[in-house]
N, C-alpha and C positions, 0 to 999 in steps of 0.2 A: 405516171401520173395515177397512182392509185387513188389519189384524192379527186380526181379532178375529171367531170364530165367531161370536156375537152373531149378525147376521144372517146367516147360513148356516147354520139349524139340519139342510136337507134332507143336507147333506153332514158336515157331524157324525154325523146320524146312520147316515149312512151307515156312517162309516169305523166308525159300534157295528156294526150289524151283518152287518160283513166280517170282522171281529175274530170275532163270534158264532160264524159261518158255515162261518169256515175256523184261528184261530186264531194267536196271534200268537209265531213260538218266537223265542227269546234265544238268538239267534247275536251272531256275536264283532263287529259295525261295529252293535250293537243301539248305539239315543241314550241309553237307558238305559245300558246296560254302558258307553260311551264316557263319559258326564257318571259315572259310576262313578270312571271311571280318573280320570280329567279334576279331579275333587275330592283323592280320595289324591292325584296326584301336590303340587296344590296344598295339601296338607296335612302332606306331607314335611319340610321343610324348616324348620317351625312348631310340627314335633308336642311337645307333652308344655306349651304356654306357657296360659296361664290363659284366661277366660274370655272381658277381651277380644279375644281375636287369636283364637279362638273366635268368637267373633260377626262379626267381619272375615271372618274366611275361611266361615263360613255366607254372607253376601251377597255377597259376591264371586261365589263360584259362581250364588249365586241370580242374578243383575244379568245374569250372563255368557252363564247358559244361557235366561234370558228375551231380553236382547237380541237372540243368535241366532235366535231362534225371528222373532222380530218383523222380525229383517232381512231372513228367507228370505221371511216372508210377503208382504212389501215390490216385495222385487225380484218376488216368480212375479205377481203384481197388476201387476206393474209391463210382462212382457211377454207374460201371457193371461188373461183371464178365469178358464179354462180348467185351465191349470195352480196359477192360485188352489187352484181346489175342488181339485184331485187334491192337495195337499199337504195341505190339511185337511182331505182324506180320511186320509192314508195317516201322519198324524202322530195323529190320532185314532185309528185302527188300532194306530198302535206305542204307544199311550198306555194302554191298557186289558187286566183279562187276563181276561177270564172266560172261555172256553173254556176256556183253559189252567187254570183251577181247578176248572172241570167235571169236567173231565177226570183230574183230579190225583186230585181228592176220588170221582171213580168208584173207580178204582184202587184206593182203602184200602179202600174198601167191597167192592169185588171180590175182594183178595186176604185179607180177614176171610172171607168166606163160601165162601174155598176151601181155608179153613185154614192159608193164607200170612201168620202176625199177625206176626211179624219182620220179613215186607217190607212192611207198614201202617204199623209205627213206623218207618222207615225211610223209606218216604213221604211222614210225619205232620212227621217232623224235619227233610225237604228243604226240605219247604212252609211253616212255621216259623220255619226257619231253627235251630236249634237243637235239643241233642239234651234228650229230656225221661224219660232215666229208660226201666227196661224197666215201661210200661205195660199194665197189663189190659186184657181186650179189655175192658171193660166203658167203665174209664177214656181207651182209644182212644177211644171213638164216644164220649163226653164231649168230648174233647181237639178230632178232627175237627171237629166240629158250633159248637166256638167260632171254633175256624178258619178254617168256610167265615162266622159271622156276624163277623170281623174282619178277614174279606178285603174281605168284598163290600163296607164301608164303603171300605177303604183302598185299595182296586184296583181299585173299578168303580163303587163312588156319586163319591166326591170326583175321580177322574178327569173322573166328566158332567159334575159339577157346574162344578167347574172350567173341560172346555173349553164347557159352555154359557153359563159368565158372562162367559168371555173368548175363546174360543174356542183353537186349538191354545196359544198364545203366555203361557195363565194354565193349561191343561193340564203342560204342561214346564215352569213355574213351578212348579209342587208336585211333579213327581216330581224335580226338580232338591233342593227342600228335603229332601224322603223317599230319594231315593239320598244324601244327606248323613249323613243321621241313621244309612241303613245301616251308610256309611263310618267313620265313627266308632263305630261298634258292633262291628263289624266288628276295630277294628283297635287293640287295647290297652295298645298303646303309646304313646298319645295321650296316655292320663290320661283322665280325668272328663272335662275340661272341654270338649271340645268335642263328648263325647256328649249330658252336659248340654245344652248350648244349642240342639246339633241336635233332640233328640229333646222339646225344652219349643217349639221352629218348628213340628216337624211333629203336636206333637200341639193345637195354637193351630188349624195349618189343617185336621184331622179336628176340633174341636167341631160345625162344620154338619155336615159329612157324615155325624154319627156319631149325632146327634140326624134327617136327612133318612131317614135306613136304618132306625134304630124305629119309624119314623112309617109307613114304607112297611109295612113286616115287620108292622106292629098293621094297616094296612089289605089287606095278604094275610090277616092271620090272621081277618077279621071277614068274608071271604068265606064262610069254611067253619065261621062261627058262633064263633068261638074269641076274640071281640072283647073279652067283659070278662074274661075272664083272661086275656089278654095283657096289660090295660090296667092289670089289678090287679100283674100282677107288675114292668110298666114301673113302676109307682107308689110300688110298696114298691123298689124301684133308689133311689130319689131321697134324697139326701143322701152315699149313698156314693160308694166311687171310680169303683160302676161308671157311675155319674150321665153321662150323655155320652160319655163317652169308654168307656164298659164299654153305653152302652143298646140296639146291636147284641144284645150276647151274650143280654140281658135281654128284649130282643123275642123273639127265637128261643125261648128256654126258654120264656115264656109260650102262642107260635104251636104249639108241640111238643109243650107238655104233660109236660114232663122238670125237671128240676132241674142246674143251670150253675155252674159255681164250686167253693171248696174248697180242699185243699190237692193241690199238683203240686211237681214236680221240676221246674226250671228250670236245665240246667245246671249240676248238681249240687247246687242251692241251694233248698232246701224254701219254698215263699211257700202265702200260706193270702189266698183271694180269696172273698168275699163270697157265698155260695149264691146263687142266685136262682132263685125259679120251685118248680113243686110236682113232684113223682113222681108224674104221674097214666097214663103210658107206660113200658116198659120200656126201659133203654138197647142196644136193639141195636140189632147194624145197618140195619135198616129205615129209623130214623131217620136217617141219613145221608143217604141219599136222601131221604125229608121235605124234609131242610135244603137238598138241594141243589133241589130243589123252588121252595123261598122263597125262592131264590139264586134263579134263573133267572126269576120273576115281576116277583120286588122290580127285578131290572136293565129289563124289558120297560115295568114297572109309570112308573117312572121314565124312561128312555127320551121314552115316546109323551109322555106328564104334560109333561116340560120342549119339550120340541119342541113342542109345543100351544100352551104359556103363550108361547113367544119371536113364533112366528106370532101370536100376536094381540098380544103388545105392538109389536113391528114388523113387523108388516102386511108380510113378507117372507116365503117359502119358500123359493125359490131362491136 
């Protein structure tokens, strides 16, 4: 399978390691930026139409990206095996955001401990993509940890799982759906149909990664003797809107011994999110460091476990 990384786990993992060490800056010709621009241009002529047109738009974006990535992988494999491996590494590198999330989250922590709380609020708003109101330091810590848990699933675990299943072609299929969701969310002129369709597709893609992320956080918490508390917190979230879609947040709350959720202000609208976890520890900035530590360990755990599973299944490392 020339288009799949299923039989090339070492090169997928090399892309993961390089992104963690070097970081992937979001520049003008970054693939995700180009996909977002293309999705916006495809949507412009049909802006404001109903769900059928929105579904066609979403499928078209996904098919174009998947076909382009597949064609690139096949063409590179026909030229040279090393060119093919290079493409796998580079596009895996571009598909994850581990280092950027670590650096930007630590920047929030640094701004808080140095007394620049307003800068922390601005940095958090840039990560989550919307204004969250004038958060108190305690609320800022809570929202930052929730962002870490959510972004761990959305921008690290999900791309990694799709890359392990089907190489860069599947990884960028997921990223195309994510980009379409973001474009529909940002462009209010399109009405609600585009956002509902794209967001539903994005949530479906997130079901398995969210579950995997939650259980990976549970495994990390178990190494610190917090398996029972984390399990009870995850079980307590079952049957609520947090289950599956918010499972990473529930697991993170149990792992750190804090309470997440509750009322929040998003773009001027107050939302009530069911609280999860118990307040065993104070919500001080040091909790952000612990959340980042969990994020890094989960990434390492899943990358190593995924690579080992693929080696066992395929009998092929390189």
